PDB file as gemmi writes it, atoms N, CA and C in Angstrom:
CRYST1    1.000    1.000    1.000  90.00  90.00  90.00 P 1                      
ATOM      1  N   MET A   1      71.686  27.558 174.780  1.00  0.00           N  
ATOM      2  CA  MET A   1      71.774  28.935 174.335  1.00  0.00           C  
ATOM      3  C   MET A   1      72.408  28.962 172.937  1.00  0.00           C  
ATOM      4  N   THR A   2      71.895  29.798 172.091  1.00  0.00           N  
ATOM      5  CA  THR A   2      72.420  29.939 170.738  1.00  0.00           C  
ATOM      6  C   THR A   2      73.695  30.768 170.759  1.00  0.00           C  
ATOM      7  N   ALA A   3      74.714  30.290 170.038  1.00  0.00           N  
ATOM      8  CA  ALA A   3      75.972  31.024 169.929  1.00  0.00           C  
ATOM      9  C   ALA A   3      76.129  31.529 168.502  1.00  0.00           C  
ATOM     10  N   TYR A   4      76.727  32.705 168.374  1.00  0.00           N  
ATOM     11  CA  TYR A   4      76.939  33.324 167.071  1.00  0.00           C  
ATOM     12  C   TYR A   4      78.407  33.651 166.877  1.00  0.00           C  
ATOM     13  N   GLU A   5      78.800  33.696 165.607  1.00  0.00           N  
ATOM     14  CA  GLU A   5      80.118  34.205 165.255  1.00  0.00           C  
ATOM     15  C   GLU A   5      79.920  35.386 164.318  1.00  0.00           C  
ATOM     16  N   TYR A   6      80.902  36.254 164.275  1.00  0.00           N  
ATOM     17  CA  TYR A   6      80.794  37.499 163.523  1.00  0.00           C  
ATOM     18  C   TYR A   6      82.005  37.687 162.625  1.00  0.00           C  
ATOM     19  N   THR A   7      81.799  38.453 161.549  1.00  0.00           N  
ATOM     20  CA  THR A   7      82.908  38.833 160.683  1.00  0.00           C  
ATOM     21  C   THR A   7      82.637  40.220 160.118  1.00  0.00           C  
ATOM     22  N   VAL A   8      83.694  40.861 159.694  1.00  0.00           N  
ATOM     23  CA  VAL A   8      83.603  42.186 159.072  1.00  0.00           C  
ATOM     24  C   VAL A   8      84.349  42.103 157.749  1.00  0.00           C  
ATOM     25  N   THR A   9      83.738  42.637 156.692  1.00  0.00           N  
ATOM     26  CA  THR A   9      84.366  42.581 155.370  1.00  0.00           C  
ATOM     27  C   THR A   9      84.170  43.906 154.640  1.00  0.00           C  
ATOM     28  N   PRO A  10      85.173  44.343 153.889  1.00  0.00           N  
ATOM     29  CA  PRO A  10      85.010  45.568 153.102  1.00  0.00           C  
ATOM     30  C   PRO A  10      84.026  45.325 151.954  1.00  0.00           C  
ATOM     31  N   LEU A  11      83.313  46.369 151.573  1.00  0.00           N  
ATOM     32  CA  LEU A  11      82.387  46.299 150.440  1.00  0.00           C  
ATOM     33  C   LEU A  11      82.877  47.234 149.342  1.00  0.00           C  
ATOM     34  N   PRO A  12      83.492  46.694 148.307  1.00  0.00           N  
ATOM     35  CA  PRO A  12      83.950  47.542 147.208  1.00  0.00           C  
ATOM     36  C   PRO A  12      82.749  48.203 146.518  1.00  0.00           C  
ATOM     37  N   PRO A  13      82.879  49.460 146.121  1.00  0.00           N  
ATOM     38  CA  PRO A  13      81.736  50.163 145.526  1.00  0.00           C  
ATOM     39  C   PRO A  13      81.286  49.578 144.190  1.00  0.00           C  
ATOM     40  N   HIS A  14      82.148  48.858 143.491  1.00  0.00           N  
ATOM     41  CA  HIS A  14      81.788  48.353 142.166  1.00  0.00           C  
ATOM     42  C   HIS A  14      81.047  47.016 142.203  1.00  0.00           C  
ATOM     43  N   ASN A  15      81.063  46.270 143.342  1.00  0.00           N  
ATOM     44  CA  ASN A  15      80.342  44.999 143.361  1.00  0.00           C  
ATOM     45  C   ASN A  15      79.899  44.565 144.759  1.00  0.00           C  
ATOM     46  N   PRO A  16      79.219  45.411 145.526  1.00  0.00           N  
ATOM     47  CA  PRO A  16      78.822  45.010 146.878  1.00  0.00           C  
ATOM     48  C   PRO A  16      77.863  43.818 146.886  1.00  0.00           C  
ATOM     49  N   LYS A  17      76.970  43.722 145.916  1.00  0.00           N  
ATOM     50  CA  LYS A  17      76.023  42.608 145.881  1.00  0.00           C  
ATOM     51  C   LYS A  17      76.742  41.277 145.721  1.00  0.00           C  
ATOM     52  N   GLN A  18      77.743  41.241 144.881  1.00  0.00           N  
ATOM     53  CA  GLN A  18      78.491  40.000 144.672  1.00  0.00           C  
ATOM     54  C   GLN A  18      79.159  39.554 145.974  1.00  0.00           C  
ATOM     55  N   ILE A  19      79.731  40.477 146.705  1.00  0.00           N  
ATOM     56  CA  ILE A  19      80.379  40.159 147.977  1.00  0.00           C  
ATOM     57  C   ILE A  19      79.342  39.658 148.977  1.00  0.00           C  
ATOM     58  N   LEU A  20      78.222  40.363 149.097  1.00  0.00           N  
ATOM     59  CA  LEU A  20      77.193  39.952 150.048  1.00  0.00           C  
ATOM     60  C   LEU A  20      76.565  38.616 149.661  1.00  0.00           C  
ATOM     61  N   ASP A  21      76.359  38.371 148.384  1.00  0.00           N  
ATOM     62  CA  ASP A  21      75.835  37.075 147.937  1.00  0.00           C  
ATOM     63  C   ASP A  21      76.800  35.950 148.300  1.00  0.00           C  
ATOM     64  N   HIS A  22      78.092  36.205 148.168  1.00  0.00           N  
ATOM     65  CA  HIS A  22      79.102  35.207 148.520  1.00  0.00           C  
ATOM     66  C   HIS A  22      79.001  34.831 149.999  1.00  0.00           C  
ATOM     67  N   TRP A  23      78.951  35.833 150.873  1.00  0.00           N  
ATOM     68  CA  TRP A  23      78.856  35.572 152.304  1.00  0.00           C  
ATOM     69  C   TRP A  23      77.510  34.935 152.652  1.00  0.00           C  
ATOM     70  N   GLY A  24      76.441  35.390 152.026  1.00  0.00           N  
ATOM     71  CA  GLY A  24      75.115  34.830 152.284  1.00  0.00           C  
ATOM     72  C   GLY A  24      75.028  33.357 151.931  1.00  0.00           C  
ATOM     73  N   ALA A  25      75.696  32.950 150.853  1.00  0.00           N  
ATOM     74  CA  ALA A  25      75.707  31.542 150.448  1.00  0.00           C  
ATOM     75  C   ALA A  25      76.422  30.673 151.482  1.00  0.00           C  
ATOM     76  N   GLN A  26      77.245  31.280 152.323  1.00  0.00           N  
ATOM     77  CA  GLN A  26      77.949  30.550 153.372  1.00  0.00           C  
ATOM     78  C   GLN A  26      77.216  30.624 154.711  1.00  0.00           C  
ATOM     79  N   GLY A  27      76.001  31.176 154.692  1.00  0.00           N  
ATOM     80  CA  GLY A  27      75.181  31.222 155.900  1.00  0.00           C  
ATOM     81  C   GLY A  27      75.300  32.481 156.729  1.00  0.00           C  
ATOM     82  N   TRP A  28      76.029  33.477 156.226  1.00  0.00           N  
ATOM     83  CA  TRP A  28      76.190  34.720 156.969  1.00  0.00           C  
ATOM     84  C   TRP A  28      75.009  35.644 156.706  1.00  0.00           C  
ATOM     85  N   GLN A  29      74.571  36.341 157.747  1.00  0.00           N  
ATOM     86  CA  GLN A  29      73.467  37.296 157.661  1.00  0.00           C  
ATOM     87  C   GLN A  29      74.008  38.705 157.882  1.00  0.00           C  
ATOM     88  N   LEU A  30      73.606  39.626 157.015  1.00  0.00           N  
ATOM     89  CA  LEU A  30      74.041  41.016 157.135  1.00  0.00           C  
ATOM     90  C   LEU A  30      73.402  41.659 158.357  1.00  0.00           C  
ATOM     91  N   VAL A  31      74.238  42.281 159.192  1.00  0.00           N  
ATOM     92  CA  VAL A  31      73.761  42.974 160.384  1.00  0.00           C  
ATOM     93  C   VAL A  31      73.723  44.479 160.131  1.00  0.00           C  
ATOM     94  N   GLN A  32      74.815  44.999 159.534  1.00  0.00           N  
ATOM     95  CA  GLN A  32      74.911  46.448 159.342  1.00  0.00           C  
ATOM     96  C   GLN A  32      75.986  46.766 158.317  1.00  0.00           C  
ATOM     97  N   VAL A  33      75.792  47.866 157.612  1.00  0.00           N  
ATOM     98  CA  VAL A  33      76.820  48.417 156.732  1.00  0.00           C  
ATOM     99  C   VAL A  33      77.201  49.779 157.306  1.00  0.00           C  
ATOM    100  N   VAL A  34      78.507  50.004 157.441  1.00  0.00           N  
ATOM    101  CA  VAL A  34      79.013  51.251 158.034  1.00  0.00           C  
ATOM    102  C   VAL A  34      79.929  51.934 157.031  1.00  0.00           C  
ATOM    103  N   LEU A  35      79.748  53.240 156.871  1.00  0.00           N  
ATOM    104  CA  LEU A  35      80.643  54.026 156.022  1.00  0.00           C  
ATOM    105  C   LEU A  35      81.930  54.316 156.785  1.00  0.00           C  
ATOM    106  N   THR A  36      83.062  54.184 156.113  1.00  0.00           N  
ATOM    107  CA  THR A  36      84.354  54.460 156.735  1.00  0.00           C  
ATOM    108  C   THR A  36      84.714  55.936 156.538  1.00  0.00           C  
ATOM    109  N   PRO A  37      85.621  56.453 157.349  1.00  0.00           N  
ATOM    110  CA  PRO A  37      86.050  57.850 157.184  1.00  0.00           C  
ATOM    111  C   PRO A  37      86.677  58.109 155.813  1.00  0.00           C  
ATOM    112  N   GLU A  38      87.216  57.054 155.189  1.00  0.00           N  
ATOM    113  CA  GLU A  38      87.851  57.198 153.877  1.00  0.00           C  
ATOM    114  C   GLU A  38      86.841  57.212 152.730  1.00  0.00           C  
ATOM    115  N   GLY A  39      85.559  56.996 153.038  1.00  0.00           N  
ATOM    116  CA  GLY A  39      84.526  57.015 152.005  1.00  0.00           C  
ATOM    117  C   GLY A  39      84.110  55.641 151.513  1.00  0.00           C  
ATOM    118  N   GLY A  40      84.701  54.598 152.034  1.00  0.00           N  
ATOM    119  CA  GLY A  40      84.304  53.241 151.676  1.00  0.00           C  
ATOM    120  C   GLY A  40      83.223  52.737 152.619  1.00  0.00           C  
ATOM    121  N   SER A  41      82.985  51.445 152.576  1.00  0.00           N  
ATOM    122  CA  SER A  41      82.023  50.858 153.497  1.00  0.00           C  
ATOM    123  C   SER A  41      82.470  49.448 153.879  1.00  0.00           C  
ATOM    124  N   VAL A  42      82.033  49.033 155.059  1.00  0.00           N  
ATOM    125  CA  VAL A  42      82.301  47.680 155.536  1.00  0.00           C  
ATOM    126  C   VAL A  42      80.987  47.062 155.986  1.00  0.00           C  
ATOM    127  N   ALA A  43      80.890  45.748 155.822  1.00  0.00           N  
ATOM    128  CA  ALA A  43      79.704  45.012 156.225  1.00  0.00           C  
ATOM    129  C   ALA A  43      80.013  44.200 157.469  1.00  0.00           C  
ATOM    130  N   TYR A  44      79.104  44.238 158.434  1.00  0.00           N  
ATOM    131  CA  TYR A  44      79.179  43.411 159.631  1.00  0.00           C  
ATOM    132  C   TYR A  44      78.171  42.280 159.441  1.00  0.00           C  
ATOM    133  N   LEU A  45      78.648  41.046 159.580  1.00  0.00           N  
ATOM    134  CA  LEU A  45      77.808  39.877 159.342  1.00  0.00           C  
ATOM    135  C   LEU A  45      77.878  38.920 160.528  1.00  0.00           C  
ATOM    136  N   MET A  46      76.845  38.087 160.682  1.00  0.00           N  
ATOM    137  CA  MET A  46      76.820  37.093 161.743  1.00  0.00           C  
ATOM    138  C   MET A  46      76.186  35.815 161.233  1.00  0.00           C  
ATOM    139  N   ARG A  47      76.489  34.707 161.929  1.00  0.00           N  
ATOM    140  CA  ARG A  47      75.813  33.449 161.656  1.00  0.00           C  
ATOM    141  C   ARG A  47      75.861  32.607 162.922  1.00  0.00           C  
ATOM    142  N   GLU A  48      74.904  31.702 163.008  1.00  0.00           N  
ATOM    143  CA  GLU A  48      74.828  30.809 164.154  1.00  0.00           C  
ATOM    144  C   GLU A  48      75.982  29.802 164.067  1.00  0.00           C  
ATOM    145  N   VAL A  49      76.605  29.536 165.210  1.00  0.00           N  
ATOM    146  CA  VAL A  49      77.673  28.543 165.280  1.00  0.00           C  
ATOM    147  C   VAL A  49      77.029  27.166 165.264  1.00  0.00           C  
ATOM    148  N   GLN A  50      77.493  26.313 164.370  1.00  0.00           N  
ATOM    149  CA  GLN A  50      76.943  24.970 164.236  1.00  0.00           C  
ATOM    150  C   GLN A  50      77.723  23.980 165.084  1.00  0.00           C  
ATOM    151  N   GLY A  51      76.976  23.137 165.820  1.00  0.00           N  
ATOM    152  CA  GLY A  51      77.503  22.012 166.564  1.00  0.00           C  
ATOM    153  C   GLY A  51      78.609  22.271 167.453  1.00  0.00           C  
TER     154      GLY A  51                                                      
END                                                                             
């Protein structure tokens, strides 16, 4: 069975692509972006657990 791990990271409004590119280079896949009550956003990411 495939196992996954998850992480949540804030997405600053001035450079969300840079943050997502950083996580993507480490094998993380974007699952969802959620707006916070304060007006910001957070990204939920996942990747397959290796070995």
